[in-house]
C-alpha positions in Angstrom: 4.5 11.2 -47.2 1.4 13.2 -48.1 0.1 12.9 -51.5 -3.2 14.0 -53.3 -3.4 11.4 -56.1 -5.8 11.2 -58.9 -6.3 7.5 -60.2 -7.5 6.9 -63.7 -8.9 3.4 -64.3 -8.8 2.8 -68.0 -10.2 0.6 -70.7 -8.0 -1.2 -73.1 -4.9 0.4 -71.7 -1.9 -1.4 -73.4 -1.4 -4.9 -74.4 -4.3 -7.5 -74.0 -4.6 -9.6 -70.7 -6.6 -12.3 -69.7 -10.1 -11.2 -68.4 -10.2 -10.1 -64.9 -12.1 -12.7 -62.9 -14.1 -11.8 -59.9 -12.5 -12.0 -56.4 -14.1 -13.5 -53.3 -17.3 -11.7 -52.5 -17.6 -10.0 -55.9 -20.6 -10.0 -58.3 -19.7 -12.4 -61.1 -22.1 -10.6 -63.4 -20.6 -7.3 -62.8 -18.6 -5.6 -65.6 -15.0 -5.9 -65.5 -14.6 -2.0 -65.6 -16.9 -1.8 -62.6 -15.1 -4.4 -60.6 -11.8 -2.6 -61.2 -13.3 0.6 -60.1 -14.5 -0.8 -56.9 -11.1 -2.2 -56.1 -9.2 1.0 -56.9 -11.8 2.8 -55.1 -11.4 0.6 -52.0 -7.9 1.3 -51.7 -8.8 4.6 -50.2 -5.9 6.6 -51.4 -7.3 9.3 -53.5 -9.8 10.4 -56.1 -10.9 7.9 -58.9 -12.0 8.5 -62.4 -12.7 6.1 -65.2 -11.5 6.4 -68.8 -13.8 4.2 -70.9 -13.7 3.5 -74.5 -17.5 2.9 -75.1 -20.9 4.2 -74.0 -22.0 1.0 -72.4 -18.9 0.6 -70.1 -19.2 4.5 -69.3 -23.0 4.0 -68.4 -22.2 0.9 -66.2 -19.5 2.4 -64.3 -21.2 5.8 -64.0 -24.1 4.0 -62.5 -21.7 2.5 -59.9 -20.8 6.1 -58.8 -17.7 6.8 -60.9 -16.8 10.1 -62.8 -16.3 9.0 -66.3 -14.5 10.4 -69.4 -14.3 8.7 -72.7 -11.4 8.1 -75.0 -12.0 7.3 -78.8 -9.1 4.7 -79.6 -10.3 4.7 -83.3 -8.3 8.0 -83.4 -5.0 6.2 -82.9 -3.1 3.5 -84.8 -2.1 0.1 -83.4 1.4 1.4 -82.5 0.6 4.7 -81.0 1.8 5.1 -77.6 -1.7 5.8 -76.4 -1.7 2.0 -76.5 1.3 1.3 -74.5 1.1 -0.5 -71.2 1.4 2.7 -69.5 -0.1 5.1 -72.0 1.5 8.1 -70.5 0.0 10.5 -73.4 -3.5 9.2 -73.1 -3.7 9.3 -69.3 -2.0 12.9 -69.4 -4.8 14.1 -71.9 -7.4 12.6 -69.6 -6.1 14.0 -66.5 -5.4 17.5 -68.1 -9.2 17.5 -69.0 -10.2 16.8 -65.5 -7.4 18.7 -63.5 -6.3 21.6 -65.7 -5.0 23.5 -62.6 -2.9 20.8 -61.1 -4.8 20.2 -57.8 -3.5 16.7 -57.9 0.3 16.2 -57.7 0.3 12.5 -58.5 -1.5 10.7 -61.3 -2.0 6.9 -61.3 -3.0 4.8 -64.1 -4.5 1.4 -63.7 -5.7 -1.0 -66.5 -9.4 -2.2 -65.9 -8.5 -5.7 -67.2 -5.6 -6.9 -64.4 -6.9 -10.2 -63.0 -4.3 -9.8 -60.1 -5.2 -6.3 -59.1 -5.6 -5.9 -55.4 -6.7 -2.7 -53.5 -3.5 -2.9 -51.5 -1.5 -2.5 -54.6 -2.4 1.1 -54.8 -1.1 1.6 -51.1 2.1 0.1 -51.7 2.7 2.1 -55.0 2.8 5.2 -52.8 5.8 4.0 -51.0 7.8 3.8 -54.1 7.1 7.6 -54.4 8.5 8.4 -50.9 11.7 9.9 -52.3 11.5 13.2 -54.0 14.1 12.1 -56.5 11.6 9.4 -58.0 9.5 10.7 -60.8 7.6 7.6 -61.7 6.6 4.6 -59.5 5.4 1.2 -60.6 4.9 -2.6 -59.3 6.8 -5.8 -59.9 5.9 -9.2 -58.7 7.6 -12.5 -58.8 7.8 -14.4 -62.2 5.4 -17.3 -62.4 6.6 -20.7 -63.8 7.3 -20.1 -67.6 7.1 -16.5 -67.6 11.0 -16.0 -67.8 11.0 -17.6 -71.3 7.7 -16.0 -72.3 8.5 -13.2 -74.9 5.2 -11.5 -74.1 5.9 -11.0 -70.5 7.8 -7.7 -69.5 10.6 -8.4 -67.0 12.2 -5.9 -64.8 15.8 -5.8 -63.3 15.7 -3.8 -60.0 18.4 -2.4 -57.6 16.7 -3.0 -54.1 16.9 -0.6 -51.3 16.9 -2.7 -48.2 16.5 0.4 -45.9 13.2 1.3 -47.2 9.9 -0.3 -45.9 6.6 -0.9 -47.1 4.4 -0.7 -44.0 0.8 -1.9 -45.4 2.2 -5.3 -46.4 4.4 -7.9 -45.2 7.6 -8.6 -47.3 7.1 -5.6 -49.6 10.4 -4.0 -50.9 11.3 -0.8 -52.8 13.9 -0.5 -55.4 15.0 1.5 -58.5 14.1 0.0 -61.8 17.3 -0.5 -63.9 15.8 -1.8 -67.1 12.7 -3.5 -68.6 12.7 -6.2 -71.4 10.5 -8.8 -72.8 13.7 -10.9 -73.6 15.2 -11.9 -70.4 18.6 -12.5 -72.1 18.9 -8.8 -72.9 19.0 -7.9 -69.3 22.3 -7.8 -67.2 20.8 -9.3 -64.2 19.4 -12.8 -63.4 17.4 -11.5 -60.4 14.3 -10.7 -62.6 10.6 -9.9 -61.9 7.3 -9.5 -63.7 6.2 -6.1 -64.5 2.9 -5.0 -63.1 1.5 -2.2 -65.4 0.2 0.2 -62.7 2.0 3.4 -62.8 2.2 6.6 -60.7 3.6 9.8 -62.1 4.6 13.1 -60.4 2.9 15.7 -62.7 6.3 17.4 -63.7 7.9 14.0 -64.9 4.7 13.1 -66.6 4.7 16.4 -68.6 8.4 15.9 -69.2 7.8 12.4 -70.5 4.8 13.2 -72.9 6.8 16.0 -74.5 9.4 13.3 -75.8 8.7 11.2 -78.9 8.1 7.5 -78.4 11.1 5.3 -79.1 11.2 2.1 -81.1 12.3 0.2 -78.1 9.5 1.3 -76.1 7.1 0.1 -78.7 8.8 -3.3 -78.7 8.7 -3.6 -74.9 5.2 -2.5 -74.7 5.7 0.5 -72.1 6.9 4.1 -72.1 8.9 3.4 -69.1 11.6 2.6 -71.4 11.4 6.1 -72.7 11.6 7.4 -69.1 14.6 5.2 -68.2 16.6 6.4 -71.3 15.7 10.0 -70.4 17.0 9.8 -67.2 13.8 9.9 -65.1 14.1 7.9 -61.8 11.6 5.0 -61.8 11.1 3.3 -58.4 9.3 -0.1 -57.9 7.5 -1.9 -55.1 7.4 -5.6 -54.9 4.0 -7.1 -54.6 2.2 -10.4 -55.1 -1.5 -11.6 -55.2 -1.6 -13.4 -51.7 0.8 -11.3 -49.7 -0.4 -10.5 -46.1 -1.8 -7.0 -45.6 -0.7 -5.4 -42.2 -2.5 -2.2 -42.5 -6.1 -2.0 -44.2 -7.3 1.1 -46.1 -10.0 1.5 -43.3 -7.3 1.9 -40.7 -5.4 4.5 -42.8 -8.7 6.5 -43.0 -9.5 6.0 -39.5 -12.6 4.0 -40.1 -13.6 1.4 -37.5 -12.9 -2.3 -38.4 -15.3 -5.0 -37.2 -13.8 -8.4 -36.3 
């Protein structure tokens, strides 16, 4: 499983979420977008760029060592799919400016405002792409109390593949996304999970997806994964949660020495 991913940390990507709080050891005064950049960079899985929407954030994350690009959201209406949870069109436009010659075979999009974001999420995400039949990978986590009934929380129904392992984390699972809805009663399954809006696309399926018009249902559900599923693009997911045990750290994957 050898990939060359390009990771895009993007401001205001999708529906608004609670502000990301600092994790242990992080600077409480640090800008949210800078914290997210550090968490993604620490995953050690690929090159990282930051797509910011204002000059102040761009300057802050640039000072932290990030390569930055700017997107002017004023150019797009509230229901434009640049503002969906995955924002495939926006991410594709950003990546095509940076990587016109398809040096990177995988594009990963990470919202900068995810409180639950952990560096190992990016490692786990790559395991969902291990099969060449998978066009898009994303993450799900167990539903928290009250989220099953919450119409603002996207729920996912998954067909789990018990033969596939996620080596960096204990208890990780991989399966194929069957459907995603905010209304749990519209899903055929009762074994449901919370959608975690981090996405990894192979470049071919990403190009295919952005060539299609957005659907009404994807605007209702807040994610263009709906468009992908309806188009027959296979979407696989990896199960993660915030406090799961990490078995293989990024430093070990890179061959760095680990103290303690």
